[in-house]
N, C-alpha and C positions, 0 to 999 in steps of 0.2 A: 461572442460566444452565446449559444442558445441551447436550451433543452430541445430534444426532438419532439415534434408535435404529438407523436404516438406514445410518449412516456406517460404511463397510466398511474397517476398519483393515488386515485381511489383504490385501485387493486393493490398497490404497494402498501397503503395504510392497513388494509385488511390483513395482508401477509405479516406485517410487523406486529400488529395487534395480537395475532394468534401464535406466532412462532418466535418473535423477538429477533428474527434475522430473515434476510431474503436476498435473492439475486435478481435484480431488476433490469430488464432488457431495454435497449434503445434509449440511452440517456442523452447523449449529445446529438444535435442535428448533424447531417452529413458534412456540411461545410466546416463546422467546428471540429468534428472528429478528424477529418482529413488534415486540418492544420495542426492539430495536436500530435497526430501520428508522425507527421513530417518533422515537427520540432523535436520529438523524442529521438528520432534518428540522428539529429544534428547535435546532440549533447557534446560539448567540447571536452569534458573531463568527468569521469565517474569516480566515486569514492567507494572503496570496499570496506564494509563494516563488519566487525565481529567482537567477541569478548575474549579476553585472556587475563588470567589472574583476577577475575571478577570485575574487570574494568572494560569499558567500551573503548574500541580502537577505530580510528579513521585512517585508512591506508589508500595510497594512490593505486587505483585498479590497474592502470596500464603498467605501472612499475611492477606490480605483483605478477602480472602476466609474463613479464620479461625475466623473472627470476630463473636462475639455473634449476634444473629438475630436482637436484638434491635439496636445495634450499626451500623450494616450494613443497616438497614432500615433508620436510621438517615442520614447516608452517601448518600444513594440513593435519599433521599428527598432533600438534599442539591444539588446534581447533577441536579435533576429535576428543582429546582428553578433557578439554573444558566442557564440551557438550555432554560427555559421559557423567560429569560431576554436577550438572544442573542446566539452568536456562542458558541458551546461546542462539546465535544467528550467524549467518554468512550470506551476504548479498551486496549488491551495489546500489548506490543512491546518488541522486542529485537533489540537494536540500532546498526545495522551492521556498518553504516558509522562512528559513534562516536567510536565504539570499534576498528574499523580498524585504525583510526587515533591515538587512545590511545595505539595501539600496543598489544592489548589483544584478538583481534578477532580470530586469528589463534589458540591460546591456548584454547579458549572457544568453538569454533565451526569451525574447520578447513575446512570443506566442504563449509560452508558459506563464509569463506575467499576466497576459490577458486572461488566461484560464483561471489563474489564482484570484484575480480580481472578480471574475464571474462567480467562482465558488464562494466568495465572501460577500456577494450581493444578494439582495432579497429575491432576485430571479431564481437563485438556487436554494438559498437558506429557507425561504418561506415554504416551498414544497417539502423540504426536509423536516421542518417543524411540524407540518401536517402529517407526514408519513409516520414520524416517530412519536407524535402526540407530545411534543417537547417544545412549548413556546419559549422556553428560556434559552434556546440555542442562539448565540450571538455571532459566532465566527467559527472558522475551521482553520486548521493548519494543514500541512501536506508536504509530501516528498514524491519525487519520481523514483520508483524502484525497478531494478533489473535483476531477476533471478536467472542465473546461468547454471550450467552443469555443476552439480554438487552443492548448490546453494539451498538454504533451508531457514526456517524460523521455528524454534521449538515451542512447546505449549506455554501459554501465558493467558492472562485475562484482561489486559489493558487498563486495569484499575490502578491509578497512580495518585497518591495524595497530592492535592494542590493543583492538579491539571484540569479539574472540572470537566472531564470528558463525559458526554452524554451517549455518544455512539461512535463507532468506527466505520470508515468507508474505504472501499477499494474500487477505483474506477479502472476497469481492465482495458488496456491498450494492446492486448495480446491477440495475434491473428493465428488461426489454424493450429491451435494447441490440441494435442491428443491426450485422451484420458489417461493413458498409461505412462505419461512422461513425468508424473509427479507434479509438484507445484500447486497442489490443490489447497484451498482454504478449508480446513477441516474443523469441526466443532465437536466437543466431547461432553458427555454427561458426567454426573457426579461419580459414576463408577469407572471413569476413564475410558469408556467405550465410545467409538465414533458414532455420533448421532446423525450427522449429515456433512456433506462436503460440496463446495462450489468449484467447478472446473473453470479455469480462465476462458472467458468468452469475450470477444471484441465488443466494446461499448456496453458492457454490463456493469452495473453498480452493485457490489456486495455491500450490504448495509446491516449492521447489527448493534443492538443495545449492549452497553457495558454494565457489569462485567459478564463475560462468557469465556470459558476456557476454549482456546483455539490455537491452531498452528498452521504454518505453510509447510507442506510435506516436501521432502528433499527431491530436487530435480535430478533425474537420472544422469549418471556420469558420462554417458555418450550422447546426450542431447545437445544439438548445436543451436536450436531455437532459443529465444529469450522470452521470459515471462515479464512483460512490461506492465506497470500500472501506476496510477497516482493513488497514494494511500495517505490516510491521516485520520483526524478525529474532529467531530462536531462538538463544540465546547460552549459552555456558558461562562458568564462573568466577563471581565475585561481582558482583552488580548494583552498578555504580558510581554509579547515579543519573544525572540528566540532564547 
């Protein structure tokens, strides 16, 4: 795995210095990107995640797709009620970081194991330290996420005690996404108004310092395309494992 030779570290540093966030183009070289895209298409099993009763839920995505219409409608209503009450999310994930530490990632998705090793090497982390002016960054975690029709992530700021997060990243694997489909990474000011948004673009790295209020807007209910990305946090301190 390699960075694209055109990836502009100096320009990215200027962007993050002035705005604390940026969408950086041309991250992976063509060979690496092609391999990762193919690996993402071959994921054997996705997990649907959401919150109910204030607790995180992991559900088999394929099984949820097979639910009778009435049962799925009941589930969706419960998700909507939880969302109306506060923070919530609905999307699919393949837990790269957890599977890496469990020793099963290379067996299940060898190319993603190569990518995760690269993301935790100095070849990637040193440019991130430079761009973010954060020499204390020592490792990153990550997951492959898939947002389909109706999926979303409501407003939050990524600050969690004990996680030692310096910045968040979203490496987009999304091809030919339209602006009006939803799925945008939006950032909000202290007044709750939208300050800016990043539309999914293939091989772009959305990078932002923590904390910042942000959300992923709901993907339209009739959209058949998938918003794919590798997401996670650049962290300081010792890697505690999953």
